C-alpha positions in Angstrom: 0.0 0.0 0.0 2.9 2.4 0.8 4.4 1.9 -2.7 1.1 3.0 -4.3 1.3 6.3 -2.4 4.3 7.3 -4.5 3.8 5.1 -7.6 0.4 6.4 -8.7 1.2 10.1 -8.6 4.5 9.5 -10.3 2.9 7.5 -13.1 0.2 10.2 -13.5 3.0 12.8 -13.9 4.8 10.7 -16.5 1.6 10.0 -18.5 0.6 13.7 -18.5 4.1 14.6 -19.7 4.0 11.9 -22.3 0.6 13.1 -23.7 1.9 16.7 -23.8 5.2 15.8 -25.4 3.7 13.3 -27.9 1.0 15.8 -28.9 3.4 18.7 -29.4 6.0 16.6 -31.3 3.3 15.1 -33.6 1.8 18.6 -34.3 5.1 20.4 -34.9 6.5 17.3 -36.7 3.4 17.2 -38.9 3.9 20.8 -40.0 7.6 20.2 -40.6 6.9 17.0 -42.6 4.4 18.8 -44.8 6.7 21.7 -45.5 10.0 19.8 -46.0 8.9 16.3 -46.8 10.8 14.7 -43.9 9.6 12.0 -41.4 10.1 13.8 -38.1 6.6 13.0 -36.7 7.5 9.3 -36.4 9.7 10.0 -33.4 6.8 11.4 -31.4 6.7 8.4 -29.0 10.3 8.9 -28.0 9.7 12.6 -27.5 6.7 11.8 -25.4 8.6 9.5 -23.1 11.4 12.0 -22.8 9.0 14.7 -21.9 7.3 12.5 -19.3 10.5 11.6 -17.6 11.6 15.3 -17.6 8.3 16.2 -16.0 8.8 13.5 -13.3 12.3 14.8 -12.6 11.1 18.4 -12.4 8.3 17.4 -10.0 10.6 15.4 -7.8 13.1 18.3 -7.6 10.3 20.7 -6.8 9.0 18.4 -4.0 12.5 18.0 -2.5 13.1 21.8 -2.6 9.8 22.5 -0.9 10.3 19.9 1.7 13.8 21.3 2.5 12.4 24.8 2.7 9.7 23.7 5.1 12.2 21.7 7.2 14.5 24.7 7.6 11.9 26.9 9.2 9.9 28.3 6.3 10.6 30.2 3.2 11.0 33.7 4.6 14.3 35.4 3.8 16.3 36.5 6.7 18.2 39.7 6.8 22.0 39.4 7.2 23.3 40.4 10.7 25.0 43.6 9.3 21.7 44.8 7.8 19.7 45.4 11.0 18.7 48.9 10.1 20.0 52.4 10.6 22.7 52.7 13.2 
């Protein structure tokens, strides 16, 4: 049960990233193919997986940064000791 707590959201992020990457690559590749007569759109699946994995990496990095910020006492910036005000 504990594994599902992390696996399901991670899979959801990868799938959403895949759908976005595949759709953009197929759309842009289709325009390029029509204009230049190439076959760029056939690589849409690889682009989708790459985008999905990048989305997962970005999500994990953001989660780690937010967790570290909360663990260190919040996200408020502290003034340096030499900047206490006029004096």
